C-alpha positions in Angstrom: 90.3 117.3 94.4 91.3 118.4 97.9 91.0 122.2 98.7 93.3 123.7 101.4 92.2 127.2 102.3 92.3 129.6 105.4 89.4 129.4 107.5 87.3 132.4 108.5 84.8 132.8 111.5 82.1 131.5 109.1 83.8 128.1 109.3 83.4 128.0 113.1 81.4 124.7 113.0 83.9 123.1 110.6 86.8 124.2 112.8 85.1 123.0 116.0 84.1 119.4 114.6 87.7 119.0 113.2 89.3 120.1 116.5 87.2 117.6 118.7 87.6 114.9 116.2 91.4 115.4 116.3 91.4 115.4 120.1 89.6 112.1 120.2 92.0 110.4 117.8 95.1 111.8 119.4 94.1 111.0 122.8 92.5 107.6 122.0 89.1 108.6 123.2 86.0 106.7 122.3 83.8 108.1 119.5 81.1 108.8 122.1 83.3 110.8 124.5 81.7 113.9 125.7 83.9 117.0 126.2 83.4 119.3 129.0 81.4 122.5 128.4 84.7 124.5 129.3 86.7 122.7 126.6 84.0 123.3 124.0 83.3 126.9 125.1 87.0 127.9 125.3 87.9 126.4 121.9 84.9 128.0 120.1 86.0 131.3 121.8 89.6 130.9 120.6 88.5 130.2 117.1 86.3 133.4 117.1 88.4 135.8 119.1 92.0 134.3 119.4 95.2 135.5 117.6 95.5 132.6 115.2 95.2 131.4 111.6 93.5 128.0 111.0 93.5 126.3 107.7 91.0 123.5 106.5 91.5 120.6 104.1 88.3 119.9 102.3 87.1 117.1 99.9 84.1 118.8 98.4 82.2 119.9 101.6 83.8 117.3 104.0 86.4 118.6 106.2 89.2 116.1 106.1 92.0 118.0 107.9 92.9 121.1 109.8 96.0 122.8 111.3 96.4 126.1 113.4 99.0 128.6 114.0 98.6 130.4 117.5 100.5 133.8 117.8 102.1 135.2 120.9 104.1 138.5 121.4 106.8 138.6 123.8 109.4 141.4 124.7 111.8 141.6 121.7 115.2 139.9 122.0 118.4 140.0 119.9 117.2 137.0 117.9 113.6 137.9 117.7 113.5 141.7 117.3 109.7 141.8 116.7 108.9 139.6 119.8 106.4 138.0 117.4 106.4 134.1 117.7 103.9 131.5 116.7 103.0 127.9 117.8 101.8 125.3 115.4 99.1 123.1 116.7 96.2 120.7 115.8 97.7 119.4 112.6 95.4 116.6 111.8 94.4 114.6 108.6 91.8 112.0 108.6 93.3 108.5 108.5 92.0 107.6 105.0 93.4 110.8 103.6 97.0 110.4 105.1 100.2 110.0 103.2 99.0 112.3 100.4 100.9 115.4 101.3 97.8 117.2 102.8 99.3 118.0 106.2 102.5 119.2 104.5 100.4 121.5 102.3 98.6 122.8 105.4 101.7 123.5 107.3 103.5 125.1 104.4 100.4 127.4 103.9 100.6 128.3 107.7 104.2 128.9 107.6 103.9 131.2 104.7 101.3 133.3 106.5 103.2 133.3 109.6 106.3 134.8 108.1 103.9 137.4 106.4 102.7 138.5 109.8 106.2 139.2 111.1 106.8 136.2 113.3 110.4 135.2 113.7 110.0 131.7 115.3 107.7 128.8 115.1 107.5 126.2 117.8 105.5 123.0 118.0 104.9 119.9 120.2 105.4 117.0 117.9 103.8 113.5 118.2 105.9 110.6 117.0 103.6 110.3 114.0 104.1 114.0 113.1 107.9 114.3 113.6 109.0 113.1 110.2 106.9 115.6 108.4 108.2 118.5 110.7 111.7 117.4 110.2 111.2 117.2 106.3 109.9 120.8 106.4 112.9 122.0 108.3 111.9 122.0 112.1 114.7 121.0 114.5 114.8 120.1 118.0 115.5 123.0 120.5 117.6 122.8 123.6 116.8 126.3 124.8 113.4 126.0 126.2 112.2 124.9 129.5 108.6 124.9 130.6 106.6 124.9 133.8 103.1 123.5 133.7 100.6 124.3 136.3 98.9 121.1 137.4 
């Protein structure tokens, strides 16, 4: 039976291994790809000290999926009186466990916890593979946001 639960700081090694595995798969990197020390150290620091909730999907002791919600607070607006917003990231299920509703259960748990924390908006960057899941849950495309990325 698959267990889906909120991770704690004691799960740091599971969170790290799952994130690095997800990054390799999503970015088509080789199995033996070596991440920079900065990527590893900053990811570890975020899991330990960042404002987030991460959930893990486990088959026994084996991590088969993960998903994270990162929280930000901006100045309140008329539509977001608390200024609390969230960004869904790193939704990943190992290939052999896909199409079983695991990702949906992880995301729904994160959404529930996010509303409990008082956030009024959740954003995400969807891959083509993930888009049908997010639409099924109720996410819609937004036309209100522009971004500037430092290169």
